[in-house]
C-alpha positions in Angstrom: -110.2 7.6 12.9 -109.3 10.7 14.8 -112.5 12.9 15.3 -110.6 16.2 14.6 -109.3 14.8 11.3 -112.8 13.7 10.4 -113.9 17.3 10.7 -111.2 18.7 8.4 -112.3 20.1 5.0 -111.0 18.2 2.0 -109.4 19.9 -1.0 -107.8 18.9 -4.2 -105.0 16.5 -4.8 -102.1 18.3 -6.5 -99.0 17.8 -8.5 -97.5 21.2 -7.9 -94.4 22.6 -9.4 -92.8 25.5 -10.9 -90.4 28.3 -10.7 -91.2 29.3 -7.1 -89.6 32.3 -5.4 -90.0 34.2 -2.1 -91.1 37.7 -1.2 -90.3 39.8 1.8 -93.7 38.7 3.1 -92.5 35.1 3.0 -95.0 34.0 0.5 -94.9 30.9 -1.8 -97.2 31.7 -4.7 -98.9 28.6 -6.2 -99.6 28.6 -10.0 -101.3 25.9 -12.1 -100.0 26.4 -15.6 -97.9 23.4 -16.7 -98.6 19.8 -17.7 -96.7 16.9 -16.1 -94.4 16.8 -19.1 -93.7 20.5 -18.8 -93.1 20.2 -15.0 -90.5 17.5 -15.6 -88.8 18.8 -18.7 -88.9 22.5 -18.0 -88.6 22.7 -14.2 -87.4 19.6 -12.5 -84.7 18.1 -14.8 -81.2 19.6 -14.9 -78.1 18.8 -16.9 -77.0 15.4 -17.9 -80.5 13.9 -18.1 -82.8 12.9 -21.0 -86.4 12.0 -20.0 -89.3 10.2 -21.7 -92.6 8.3 -21.1 -93.8 10.8 -18.5 -97.0 9.7 -16.7 -99.2 11.0 -13.9 -101.1 8.6 -11.6 -100.6 5.9 -14.3 -101.6 7.9 -17.4 -100.3 10.8 -19.6 -103.1 13.3 -18.7 -103.2 17.0 -18.8 -101.9 18.2 -15.4 -103.9 21.4 -15.5 -107.1 19.4 -15.2 -106.1 17.3 -12.3 -103.3 18.8 -10.3 -105.3 21.7 -8.8 -102.4 24.0 -8.0 -98.8 24.5 -9.5 -96.2 26.2 -7.3 -94.3 29.3 -8.3 -92.9 32.0 -6.0 -90.8 35.1 -6.6 -88.9 36.9 -3.8 -85.4 35.6 -3.3 -84.9 37.4 0.0 -87.2 34.9 1.6 -85.1 32.3 3.4 -86.9 29.2 1.9 -84.0 27.0 0.6 -85.4 26.5 -2.9 -85.9 29.4 -5.3 -88.2 27.3 -7.5 -89.2 23.7 -8.1 -92.0 21.1 -8.2 -94.3 20.3 -5.3 -96.0 16.9 -5.2 -98.8 17.0 -2.6 -101.8 15.0 -1.4 -105.0 17.1 -1.2 -107.7 15.1 0.6 -110.3 13.4 -1.6 -108.6 13.6 -5.0 -106.2 11.2 -6.8 -106.7 7.7 -5.5 -103.4 5.8 -5.4 -104.4 2.8 -3.2 -103.5 0.6 -6.2 -99.7 1.3 -5.9 -97.8 -1.6 -4.3 -94.8 0.4 -3.4 -96.7 3.1 -1.4 -98.6 0.2 0.3 -95.3 -1.5 1.2 -94.2 1.7 3.0 -97.5 2.5 4.7 -98.5 1.4 8.2 -102.2 1.9 7.4 -104.4 2.2 4.3 -103.1 4.2 1.4 -105.7 6.6 0.2 -105.2 9.6 -2.2 -102.0 11.0 -3.6 -99.7 11.7 -6.5 -97.5 9.4 -8.6 -95.3 11.1 -11.2 -93.0 8.8 -13.1 -90.8 8.8 -16.1 -87.9 7.1 -17.9 -84.5 8.8 -18.1 -81.0 8.3 -19.5 -78.1 9.7 -17.5 -75.0 11.0 -19.2 -73.0 10.2 -16.1 -72.8 7.5 -13.5 -74.6 9.3 -10.7 -78.0 10.9 -10.1 -79.0 13.3 -7.3 -81.7 15.9 -6.6 -82.7 17.9 -3.6 -86.1 17.8 -1.8 -88.0 18.8 1.4 -90.8 16.7 2.8 -93.6 18.5 4.7 -96.9 17.6 6.3 -99.8 18.9 8.3 -99.7 15.7 10.3 -96.9 17.3 12.3 -96.8 17.5 15.2 -100.0 16.1 16.6 -100.0 12.8 14.7 -96.3 11.9 15.1 -96.0 8.2 16.0 -99.5 7.4 14.9 -101.1 5.3 12.1 -101.7 8.5 10.2 -98.2 8.3 8.8 -98.4 9.8 5.3 -95.9 8.2 3.0 -93.8 9.2 0.0 -90.9 7.6 -1.8 -88.6 8.0 -4.8 -88.5 4.5 -6.4 -85.7 4.0 -8.9 -85.2 0.9 -11.1 -82.9 -0.1 -13.9 -79.5 -1.7 -14.6 -77.4 -2.4 -11.5 -80.3 -1.7 -9.1 -81.9 -4.6 -7.1 -84.3 -3.4 -4.5 -87.4 -4.8 -2.7 -90.0 -2.7 -4.6 -91.8 -3.2 -7.9 -89.5 -4.0 -10.8 -86.6 -4.4 -8.4 -86.7 -0.7 -7.5 -85.0 1.0 -4.5 -86.4 3.9 -2.5 -83.8 6.7 -2.4 -85.8 9.0 -0.1 -83.8 7.9 3.0 -82.7 9.4 6.3 -79.1 10.4 5.8 -76.5 7.7 6.5 -79.2 5.0 6.9 -81.5 2.7 5.1 -84.6 4.1 6.8 -87.2 5.8 4.6 -88.1 9.4 5.3 -91.6 9.7 6.8 -93.5 11.5 9.6 -92.7 8.7 12.0 -88.9 8.6 11.2 -88.2 12.4 10.9 -90.0 14.6 13.4 -89.3 16.8 16.5 -88.3 13.6 18.4 -91.5 13.7 20.6 -94.7 11.7 20.0 -97.7 13.9 19.2 -100.9 14.1 21.3 -102.5 11.5 19.1 -99.4 9.3 18.8 -97.6 6.5 20.6 -93.8 6.3 20.7 -93.9 2.6 19.9 -95.2 3.3 16.4 -92.1 5.4 15.7 -89.7 3.0 17.3 -91.1 0.2 15.2 -90.1 2.0 12.0 -86.7 3.3 13.3 -85.4 2.5 16.8 -83.2 5.7 16.5 -86.1 7.9 15.4 -85.5 10.6 18.1 -81.9 11.2 16.8 -83.4 12.1 13.4 -84.9 15.3 15.0 -81.8 17.2 13.5 -83.4 16.8 10.1 -86.8 18.4 11.2 -87.8 22.0 11.0 -91.0 24.1 11.6 -89.4 27.4 10.6 -91.4 27.7 7.3 -94.8 26.9 8.9 -95.9 30.6 8.8 -95.1 31.0 5.1 -98.1 31.7 2.9 -98.3 28.8 0.4 -96.2 26.4 2.5 -99.5 25.2 4.2 -97.8 22.6 6.5 -97.0 22.6 10.2 -93.5 21.3 9.7 -91.2 19.2 7.6 -87.6 18.2 6.8 -84.6 20.4 6.1 -83.1 20.1 2.7 -82.4 16.4 1.9 -80.5 14.9 -1.1 -81.7 11.8 -2.9 -78.9 10.1 -4.9 -78.1 6.8 -6.7 -75.1 5.3 -8.5 -76.0 4.5 -12.2 -74.5 3.3 -15.4 -74.2 6.1 -17.9 -76.2 5.8 -21.1 -78.6 3.2 -19.8 -82.4 3.6 -19.4 -83.7 4.0 -15.8 -87.2 4.5 -14.4 -88.1 6.7 -11.4 -91.4 7.0 -9.6 -92.0 10.0 -7.4 -95.0 9.2 -5.2 -96.8 10.6 -2.1 -100.0 9.7 -0.4 -102.2 10.2 2.6 -102.5 7.2 4.9 -105.4 6.1 7.0 -107.7 9.0 6.0 -107.9 11.9 3.5 -107.3 14.8 5.9 -104.2 16.7 7.0 -102.2 16.6 3.7 -98.5 16.2 3.0 -96.2 17.4 0.3 -92.6 17.1 -1.0 -90.8 20.1 -2.6 -88.3 19.2 -5.4 -85.7 21.8 -6.3 -85.8 23.0 -9.9 -83.1 21.7 -12.2 -81.6 19.6 -9.4 -82.5 16.3 -11.0 -79.2 15.9 -12.8 -76.3 13.6 -13.5 -72.6 14.4 -13.4 -72.9 18.0 -14.7 -71.3 20.8 -12.7 -73.7 23.8 -12.5 -72.8 27.4 -11.8 -75.2 29.5 -9.8 -74.8 33.2 -9.0 -76.3 34.6 -5.8 -76.2 38.3 -4.7 -77.7 40.2 -1.8 -80.1 42.1 -4.1 -81.4 38.8 -5.6 -80.3 39.7 -9.2 -76.9 39.3 -11.0 -75.4 42.6 -10.2 -73.3 44.0 -7.4 -71.9 47.5 -6.6 -68.2 48.1 -5.9 -67.6 48.0 -2.2 -71.3 47.5 -1.6 -71.9 43.7 -1.6 -70.4 40.5 -2.7 -71.6 37.7 -5.0 -71.3 33.9 -4.6 -70.5 31.6 -7.5 -71.7 28.2 -6.5 -70.3 25.2 -8.3 -72.8 22.3 -7.8 -72.5 18.7 -8.8 -74.5 15.6 -7.9 -73.3 13.8 -4.8 -70.5 11.4 -5.7 -67.9 9.2 -4.0 -65.3 10.3 -6.5 -62.9 13.2 -6.5 -63.5 15.7 -9.3 -61.2 18.5 -10.5 -63.0 21.3 -12.4 -61.1 23.8 -14.5 -63.1 26.9 -15.4 -62.5 30.1 -17.5 -63.0 33.6 -16.1 -63.9 36.1 -18.7 -65.7 39.4 -19.0 -64.6 43.1 -19.0 -63.7 43.2 -15.2 -60.1 42.4 -14.3 -59.4 39.9 -11.5 -57.1 41.4 -8.9 -58.0 44.9 -9.9 -61.8 45.0 -10.0 -62.4 42.0 -7.7 -60.4 39.6 -5.6 -58.3 36.7 -6.9 -60.3 33.5 -7.4 -58.8 29.9 -7.0 -58.6 27.8 -10.2 -59.1 24.8 -10.6 -61.5 23.7 -7.9 -61.6 20.2 -6.5 -64.7 18.3 -5.3 -63.8 15.7 -2.6 -65.8 12.5 -2.2 -69.3 13.3 -0.8 -68.9 17.1 -1.5 -71.7 18.5 -3.8 -71.1 22.3 -3.5 -68.1 24.6 -3.7 -68.8 28.3 -3.1 -66.4 31.0 -4.4 -67.0 34.5 -3.0 -66.4 37.5 -5.3 -65.8 40.8 -3.6 -65.9 43.9 -5.9 -63.2 46.4 -5.2 -64.2 50.1 -4.9 -61.6 51.9 -7.0 -63.3 55.3 -7.1 -63.2 55.3 -11.0 -66.2 55.9 -13.2 -65.9 52.8 -15.4 -69.5 51.9 -16.1 -70.9 48.4 -15.8 -68.3 45.6 -15.9 -68.9 41.8 -16.3 -67.4 38.7 -14.8 -68.2 35.4 -16.7 -67.4 32.0 -15.2 -67.5 29.1 -17.7 -67.0 25.4 -16.5 -66.6 22.4 -18.8 -67.5 18.9 -17.5 -66.8 15.7 -19.4 -69.2 12.9 -18.3 -68.4 9.2 -17.9 -70.1 8.7 -21.3 -67.8 11.2 -23.0 -70.3 14.0 -23.2 -69.2 17.6 -22.6 -71.5 19.8 -20.6 -71.0 23.6 -20.3 -72.2 25.7 -17.4 -71.9 29.4 -17.2 -72.6 32.2 -14.7 -72.5 35.9 -15.4 -72.2 38.8 -12.9 -72.3 42.6 -13.4 -70.2 45.0 -11.3 -71.4 48.6 -11.0 -69.5 51.6 -9.8 -69.7 52.7 -6.1 -70.5 56.3 -5.0 -68.9 58.9 -2.8 -70.9 60.1 0.2 -70.8 63.8 1.4 -72.2 65.1 4.8 -73.1 68.7 5.7 -73.4 69.2 9.5 -73.9 71.9 12.2 -71.2 73.1 14.7 -73.2 74.8 17.5 -71.8 77.1 20.3 -73.5 77.2 23.8 -72.9 79.5 26.8 -73.9 77.1 29.5 -73.3 73.4 30.2 -76.0 71.4 28.6 -76.7 67.7 28.2 -79.1 68.1 25.3 -77.4 70.2 22.6 -79.1 69.5 19.3 -76.8 68.7 16.3 -77.9 67.7 12.7 -76.4 66.2 9.5 -77.5 65.9 5.9 -75.9 63.4 3.4 -75.7 63.6 -0.3 -74.4 61.4 -3.1 -74.7 57.6 -3.0 -78.0 55.8 -3.1 -80.8 57.2 -0.9 -82.5 56.8 1.5 -79.8 57.4 4.1 -79.5 56.2 7.6 -77.4 58.0 10.3 -75.6 56.8 13.4 -74.0 59.0 16.0 -70.9 58.2 18.1 -72.8 59.3 21.3 -75.5 57.2 22.9 -76.2 55.0 19.9 -78.5 57.6 18.5 -79.9 57.3 14.9 -81.5 59.7 12.6 -80.4 63.0 11.0 -80.6 64.9 14.4 -79.1 63.9 17.8 -78.7 65.4 21.3 -75.2 65.5 22.7 -73.7 66.9 26.0 -71.0 69.4 26.8 -70.1 70.0 30.5 -67.1 72.3 30.5 -65.6 75.2 28.6 -63.8 74.4 25.4 -64.8 72.1 22.5 -65.8 68.5 22.1 -66.1 66.5 18.9 -68.8 64.0 18.0 -69.0 61.9 14.9 -71.9 61.0 12.5 -71.8 58.2 10.0 -74.2 58.2 7.1 -75.0 55.0 5.3 -76.8 54.8 1.9 -79.2 52.2 0.7 -76.4 50.2 -0.9 -74.3 50.3 2.3 -71.8 52.9 1.4 -70.8 55.1 4.3 -69.3 58.6 5.0 -68.2 60.0 8.4 -67.9 63.7 9.5 -67.1 65.5 12.7 -69.5 67.8 14.6 -67.7 70.3 17.0 -69.7 71.6 19.9 -68.2 74.7 21.7 -69.0 76.0 25.2 -68.1 79.5 26.5 -69.5 79.7 30.0 -68.4 82.3 32.6 -70.6 81.4 35.6 -68.9 78.9 38.0 -69.1 77.7 41.6 -65.5 78.0 42.8 -65.7 76.6 46.3 -68.0 74.7 48.6 -67.5 74.6 52.5 -69.0 72.2 55.1 -69.3 72.5 58.9 -70.0 69.2 60.6 -73.2 68.6 62.6 -73.1 67.0 66.0 -75.1 63.8 66.7 -78.9 64.5 67.0 -78.4 68.3 66.8 -79.1 70.3 63.6 -76.1 72.6 64.0 -74.3 72.0 60.7 -73.7 74.6 58.0 -72.7 74.8 54.3 -71.4 77.7 52.1 -70.8 78.2 48.4 -68.8 80.8 46.5 -69.7 81.6 42.8 -67.8 83.7 40.2 -68.4 85.0 36.7 -71.9 86.2 37.6 -73.8 88.2 35.0 -76.6 90.3 36.4 -78.3 89.4 39.8 -77.8 85.8 41.0 -80.4 83.6 42.6 -79.2 81.0 45.2 -81.1 77.8 45.8 -80.3 75.1 48.4 -82.0 71.6 48.4 -81.4 69.1 51.1 -82.7 67.3 54.3 -83.1 70.6 56.2 -86.8 70.6 55.4 -86.8 68.6 52.2 -87.5 71.8 50.3 -85.8 74.5 48.2 -84.4 77.7 49.7 -84.2 81.0 47.9 -81.9 83.2 50.0 -79.8 86.2 49.5 -76.7 84.6 50.9 -74.5 81.7 50.0 -74.6 80.2 53.6 -77.2 77.8 55.0 -77.0 77.2 58.8 -78.4 75.0 61.5 -78.9 71.9 59.3 -78.6 68.2 60.1 -76.2 65.8 58.4 -77.0 64.9 54.7 -76.3 65.8 51.1 -77.0 69.4 50.1 -77.3 70.8 46.6 -76.3 74.3 45.7 -77.6 76.1 42.5 -76.6 79.5 41.3 -78.6 81.1 38.4 -77.7 84.4 36.8 -78.9 86.2 33.6 -77.2 83.7 31.3 -76.8 80.4 32.9 -77.4 78.1 35.8 -74.7 76.0 37.6 -74.9 73.6 40.5 -72.7 71.6 42.9 -73.2 69.4 46.0 -71.6 68.8 49.4 -72.1 66.3 52.1 -72.6 67.5 55.7 -71.3 64.8 58.1 -72.3 63.9 61.6 -70.1 62.9 64.5 -70.7 59.3 65.9 -74.5 58.8 65.8 -75.9 55.9 67.8 -76.5 52.7 65.8 -78.9 50.0 67.2 -78.1 46.5 66.1 -79.3 43.1 67.3 -79.5 39.5 66.0 -81.5 36.4 67.1 -80.1 32.9 67.5 -83.1 31.5 65.7 -85.9 33.2 63.8 -88.5 30.5 63.5 -89.4 27.2 65.2 -91.9 25.1 67.1 -93.6 26.1 70.4 -92.0 26.4 72.8 -89.1 28.4 71.1 -86.1 29.6 73.2 -84.2 32.5 71.6 -81.0 34.3 72.6 -80.6 37.9 71.4 -77.2 39.4 70.8 -76.7 43.2 71.1 -74.1 44.6 68.7 -75.0 48.3 68.9 -72.4 51.0 68.3 -71.8 54.5 69.8 -74.3 53.8 72.6 -74.3 53.7 76.4 -77.6 52.2 77.6 -80.5 50.1 76.1 -84.2 49.4 76.5 -85.5 45.9 75.5 -89.1 45.1 74.6 -89.2 41.3 74.0 -92.7 41.2 72.6 -93.9 38.6 75.1 -94.8 41.0 77.9 -91.2 41.1 79.1 -89.0 44.2 79.1 -85.5 45.1 80.3 -83.3 48.2 80.7 -79.5 47.6 80.8 -76.3 49.5 80.4 -74.2 46.9 78.7 -74.1 44.7 75.6 -75.1 41.5 77.4 -77.2 38.9 75.6 -80.8 38.3 76.5 -82.7 34.9 76.4 -86.5 34.5 76.2 -89.0 31.7 75.6 -91.9 32.1 73.2 -95.2 30.3 72.6 -96.4 32.8 70.0 -94.8 34.9 67.2 -93.4 38.3 68.3 -91.6 41.4 67.3 -88.6 42.3 69.5 -87.5 45.9 69.8 -84.1 47.3 71.0 -83.7 51.1 71.6 -80.0 52.2 71.9 -79.2 55.5 73.5 -76.3 58.0 73.3 -77.1 61.0 75.4 -80.4 62.5 74.0 -80.0 60.6 70.7 -81.4 57.1 70.1 -81.7 54.5 67.4 -84.1 51.6 67.2 -83.8 48.1 65.7 -86.3 45.2 65.6 -86.3 41.5 64.7 -89.3 39.2 64.2 -89.7 35.7 65.7 -92.1 33.2 64.1 -93.5 30.4 66.4 -95.6 27.5 65.0 -97.5 24.6 66.4 -95.7 21.5 65.0 -97.1 18.0 64.6 -98.9 15.8 62.1 -101.3 17.8 59.8 -102.7 14.9 57.7 -106.2 14.0 58.9 -105.8 10.5 57.4 -102.8 9.8 59.7 -103.0 7.8 62.9 -101.5 10.6 64.9 -103.2 13.6 63.3 -103.0 16.9 65.4 -105.7 19.3 64.4 -104.0 22.2 66.3 -100.7 21.8 64.3 -99.9 24.4 61.6 -96.6 22.9 60.5 -96.1 19.2 59.5 -93.0 17.9 61.3 -93.0 14.6 59.4 -94.2 12.5 62.3 -97.4 11.2 60.6 -97.9 7.5 60.7 -100.3 5.5 58.4 -101.9 2.0 58.2 -100.1 -0.2 55.6 -102.4 -1.0 52.6 -102.4 -4.5 51.2 -100.3 -5.2 48.1 -102.2 -5.9 44.8 -101.9 -9.3 43.0 -102.6 -10.3 39.4 -103.4 -13.5 37.6 -103.7 -13.7 33.8 -105.0 -16.6 31.6 -102.9 -17.5 28.5 -105.8 -18.8 26.4 -109.4 -17.7 25.8 -112.2 -18.6 23.4 -114.5 -15.6 22.7 -117.1 -17.7 20.8 -120.6 -17.8 22.3 -121.2 -20.6 24.7 -117.5 -21.1 25.7 -116.4 -21.0 29.3 -114.0 -18.1 28.9 -115.5 -15.8 26.2 -113.8 -12.6 27.8 -110.1 -12.1 28.4 -109.6 -10.3 31.8 -107.2 -10.3 34.7 -108.0 -11.7 38.1 -106.8 -9.1 40.7 -106.9 -8.5 44.5 -106.5 -5.2 46.4 -106.7 -3.3 43.1 -108.1 0.3 42.8 -107.6 0.5 39.0 -106.5 -1.8 36.1 -105.0 -0.6 32.8 -105.0 -3.4 30.1 -103.6 -3.1 26.6 -103.6 -5.9 24.0 -101.4 -5.7 20.8 -101.5 -8.0 17.7 -98.4 -9.5 16.1 -98.1 -6.6 13.8 -97.7 -4.1 16.6 -101.3 -2.7 16.3 -103.3 -2.1 19.5 -106.6 -4.1 19.4 -107.7 -3.3 23.0 -106.8 -0.5 25.4 -109.1 0.1 28.5 -108.8 0.9 32.2 -111.1 0.4 35.2 -111.7 -2.0 38.0 -112.0 -5.0 35.7 -111.6 -4.3 31.9 -112.1 -7.2 29.6 -111.6 -8.0 25.8 -114.4 -9.8 24.0 -112.1 -10.8 21.1 -113.4 -8.1 18.7 -111.7 -5.2 16.9 -114.1 -2.4 15.9 -117.0 -4.8 16.2 -115.3 -7.5 14.0 -114.0 -10.8 15.3 -110.2 -10.8 15.7 -108.3 -13.5 14.0 -107.0 -16.6 15.9 -103.4 -16.4 17.0 -101.0 -15.1 19.6 -101.5 -11.7 21.1 -99.3 -9.7 23.4 -100.8 -8.1 26.6 -99.5 -5.7 29.2 -101.0 -4.3 32.3 -100.6 -1.7 35.1 -102.5 -2.4 38.3 -102.8 0.4 40.9 -103.2 -0.8 44.5 -105.4 0.6 47.2 -102.4 2.4 48.6 -101.3 3.9 45.3 -98.5 1.4 44.6 -98.3 0.0 41.0 -97.8 -3.5 39.7 -96.8 -3.9 36.0 -96.5 -7.0 33.9 -97.0 -8.5 30.4 -97.3 -11.8 28.6 -98.8 -13.6 25.6 -102.3 -15.1 25.1 -103.7 -17.5 22.5 -107.1 -16.8 20.9 -109.0 -19.9 19.7 -112.4 -19.9 18.0 
């Protein structure tokens, strides 16, 4: 048994059920208030089913004294698929079900503690279906192990001939297969750290493809208490209406009493033939607001291979086509289709009509001639009108942060606001205006129900200060003899002029609009008067500066490295080379230069144009190349780069001989089964019995099996062995075969 699982605290075995709902905190609240009979009759069973003879673990006991916890939760906004239902779960240490032959038939190890809830029922139709979700704490670490907690839905009765007790069939199956749902058949598709893929493959060769039915998205829910489980699954069976059937809903731990499992059963889904009507709204109740949200009327029937036409009656005070959209009638279930959803969209008509109702009533006649009525009721409430009060500011200078505000009224507070500029939210925003005139921005207010109103905010700018003209005088190469000039108008009071640029990387406050004796670059001109501040920029250009450019034929290589340098300088007349290896050259043309290097170096090229110059460099990396592996025959201790020239002695190939018979009794000639090997550095040996269970698994220089399993003599018979032998040179030799154990 796994050590970690031995350390796990045990709890109570539980039959858990109820109305369970979800909160915004994603919590499933457990409650222990109902007996097994109440769980089945009040929660689990839906239309078209009459139940009797309800038992729990073989007897009609009071569930409140044995089940530990009963599940209820309330918070429909939680995305758990079932709003309420019954949870059967195995809590370690309570509820021994090792006596059950059907659970033992499913298990790959010893059945321990669990829950068996069973009862008789009479269907009014010729089908049965219900929805469930299996979950377990064995996920994911014990996937593909012997700790494969099991559950099953075993149904027996007329027309059913299965392999289980009383001719029952297990209808808890992987969709479109005959494979039972379990940890080893529905999982993430990867064996856990304590598992072996062979265990999963033995139960279902296509087990990895079943990963589409696995989810861990509810593992963080309070009250879910499992690391993962299945998505919503449907159990179904074809029946004979009016006959008596028996179903056993069972779940158990396997191999130990730790890391429990559970199966969630949706409330009222255990039904036959009847078409149910469910109403779902965004708010979680049965009312919607005109123009605010829609509602879904779900027509639900058990899974069937027949086509079913359902006529329904729409009543209530609301008028179809006026107060809400037109709805199709009748609806047709195709073979295999169990749900049809009709969406009702309330129409906002601006009238104060008060609460209006929409009532859907469906009639279903079963194969036994019974009539079942299902009804759903929705209330439509009037929608509001939203009004917005806003500011329309006026500014006298360009500004990228003009504050604007809005206030909504009417509708359903609280309100949220979104602005057409910058994705801003909130009742205030900052907007820009960069030129005289007006600019419009829009604000949309949304109330709690989703109703919206939009209004316009107008920002006005009336600025007189402006920079009319900017002039530039070009600088010559390497001489700071350029100039810039700016002309401003509309000045109020005394102006302040500021220049910023590469002249001295600073700001100039001068009493003139001209800046002289400056080098090439971008210059920024700012004029500030008594009201406003404006700015502009201008680029001072330079005539034909020298540009030094060079490239190398190769940038890195082995000693000795010969490199040719190409000069592609522009606007230059003569050049100074420093090759970085002690060599230099002064030339007056663009000729290429070739040098040989034993060490890395930085090469510099200075290009001249009159008294101006520019410099370019390139780096060359030189390495000592050779064999850098000390174990090689031609190892070069001075080499820094391995050139792939290493040569090695060839190690001998391992060999293996395996006996096919051994007698582990004392005094026999061959009491230990082992492999005879040569040239082996390590031997991995695994022995498996005919049921696929591993009885021996060791590695080392010479592992051997003494014919015992957990200290007990193994039975005589044929065993399968496989091995992996690692040679002295690292090469591997794999093989397998059969051996006969005699005593």
